[in-house]
C-alpha positions as CSV (number, residue, x, y, z in Angstrom):
1,M,-12.3,295.8,146.0
2,G,-10.8,297.5,149.0
3,I,-10.9,297.6,152.8
4,I,-14.2,296.7,154.5
5,D,-15.7,296.8,158.0
6,I,-16.3,293.6,159.9
7,R,-20.1,294.2,159.9
8,E,-20.0,293.8,156.1
9,L,-18.8,290.2,156.6
10,K,-21.6,289.3,158.9
11,N,-24.2,288.5,156.2
12,T,-21.8,286.9,153.8
13,T,-20.8,283.3,153.4
14,G,-17.6,281.5,152.4
15,K,-14.1,281.0,153.5
16,L,-11.8,283.7,154.9
17,L,-8.1,284.0,154.7
18,G,-6.1,285.2,157.7
19,V,-2.8,287.1,157.4
20,D,-0.1,287.9,159.9
21,F,2.1,290.3,157.9
22,G,5.8,290.5,158.7
23,D,8.8,292.0,157.0
24,V,10.5,288.7,156.7
25,R,7.8,286.0,157.0
26,T,4.0,286.3,156.6
27,G,1.7,283.7,158.2
28,I,-1.4,282.5,156.3
29,A,-4.4,280.8,157.7
30,A,-7.8,279.8,156.3
31,C,-11.1,278.8,157.8
32,D,-13.7,276.3,156.7
33,T,-16.8,277.4,154.8
34,S,-18.9,277.3,157.9
35,R,-16.5,279.8,159.5
36,F,-16.2,277.7,162.6
37,L,-12.5,276.9,162.8
38,A,-9.3,278.6,161.5
39,S,-6.2,276.6,160.5
40,G,-2.7,277.7,159.7
41,I,-1.8,276.8,156.2
42,S,1.6,278.3,155.3
43,V,4.3,280.8,155.9
44,I,5.4,282.8,152.9
45,S,8.6,284.9,152.3
46,P,8.3,286.4,148.8
47,G,10.4,289.5,149.7
48,G,9.0,293.0,149.8
49,I,5.5,294.3,150.4
50,E,4.4,294.3,146.7
51,K,5.5,290.6,146.2
52,T,3.8,289.7,149.5
53,A,0.5,291.4,148.3
54,Q,0.7,289.5,145.1
55,A,1.4,286.1,146.8
56,I,-1.5,286.7,149.2
57,A,-3.9,287.6,146.4
58,E,-2.8,284.4,144.6
59,I,-3.4,282.2,147.7
60,A,-6.7,283.9,148.3
61,A,-7.8,283.1,144.7
62,E,-6.6,279.4,145.1
63,Q,-8.4,279.0,148.4
64,K,-11.6,280.6,146.9
65,V,-12.0,283.0,149.8
66,C,-14.6,285.7,150.0
67,A,-12.4,288.1,152.1
68,I,-8.9,288.5,153.5
69,V,-8.4,289.3,157.2
70,I,-5.2,291.1,157.8
71,G,-3.9,291.5,161.4
72,L,-3.5,295.2,162.3
73,P,-0.9,295.7,165.0
74,V,-2.5,298.3,167.2
75,N,-0.6,299.5,170.3
76,M,-2.0,298.7,173.7
77,D,-3.2,302.3,174.0
78,G,-5.1,302.0,170.7
79,S,-2.8,304.1,168.7
80,E,-1.2,302.9,165.4
81,G,2.5,302.9,164.6
82,S,4.6,302.3,161.5
83,R,3.8,298.6,161.5
84,A,0.1,299.3,161.3
85,Q,0.7,301.7,158.4
86,R,2.5,298.9,156.6
87,C,-0.4,296.6,157.1
88,R,-2.8,299.3,155.7
89,K,-0.5,299.7,152.7
90,L,-0.5,295.9,152.2
91,A,-4.3,295.9,152.3
92,A,-4.4,298.7,149.7
93,L,-2.0,296.9,147.4
94,I,-4.1,293.7,147.6
95,G,-7.2,295.8,146.8
96,E,-5.4,297.2,143.7
97,I,-4.5,293.7,142.3
98,S,-7.5,291.7,143.5
99,D,-11.3,292.0,143.7
100,I,-11.2,290.2,147.1
101,P,-12.1,292.6,149.9
102,T,-9.8,293.0,152.9
103,L,-10.6,293.5,156.6
104,L,-8.0,295.0,159.0
105,F,-8.5,293.2,162.4
106,D,-6.9,294.2,165.7
107,E,-4.2,291.7,166.4
108,R,-3.1,292.8,169.8
109,M,-1.6,290.0,171.9
110,T,-1.8,287.4,169.1
111,T,2.0,286.9,168.9
112,M,2.2,286.6,172.7
113,T,-0.6,284.0,172.6
114,A,1.2,282.1,169.9
115,A,4.5,282.2,171.7
116,R,2.8,281.0,174.9
117,Y,1.3,278.1,173.1
118,L,4.6,277.2,171.5
119,N,6.3,277.3,174.9
120,E,3.6,275.0,176.4
121,T,4.2,272.5,173.5
122,N,7.9,272.9,173.9
123,T,8.4,274.0,170.2
124,R,11.8,275.4,169.9
125,G,14.5,276.5,167.3
126,K,13.9,276.3,163.6
127,K,10.5,274.5,164.0
128,R,9.3,277.5,166.1
129,K,10.2,280.0,163.5
130,Q,8.5,278.0,160.8
131,V,5.2,277.8,162.7
132,I,4.8,281.0,164.8
133,D,3.7,283.2,162.0
134,A,1.1,280.7,160.7
135,L,-0.1,280.2,164.2
136,S,-0.4,283.9,164.7
137,A,-2.4,284.2,161.4
138,Q,-4.6,281.3,162.7
139,I,-5.2,283.2,166.0
140,I,-6.0,286.4,164.2
141,L,-8.5,284.7,162.0
142,Q,-10.1,282.7,164.8
143,N,-10.5,285.9,166.9
144,C,-12.3,287.4,163.8
145,L,-14.5,284.4,163.4
146,D,-15.4,284.5,167.1
147,R,-16.2,288.2,166.8
148,L,-18.4,287.6,163.8
149,K,-20.5,285.1,165.8
150,N,-21.1,287.8,168.4
151,L,-22.1,290.6,166.1
């Protein structure tokens, strides 16, 4: 299907999948059909961008989502670096293997927000590594849901 603009989601209905893409771990979140609340659902580590794209497409199909929201790591000055280009490549790969549209959504500050929350809940060590990516995906998706409400 390809990459879409957030305005294209405004008049659609159905669940969305949130993705916090990383080289080692990728966090996955989903929302309810009313698009009110995002929830972290898993962290995947399939290895490599192609396998990650395939795994995301499979999860999206299982979850019956109408679109995939991928966090786009934009620099604080608004520029894009190599991480953003990898996220764009991931979105393109998902578009090649799936008919589910993807949306690239600015993820600035989400990892910091997730880290702050985990600090406040005193989540440390292995447990922290297991949840921070899913929590980041949840924050990305919730920010997107909140933005959709205000369009």
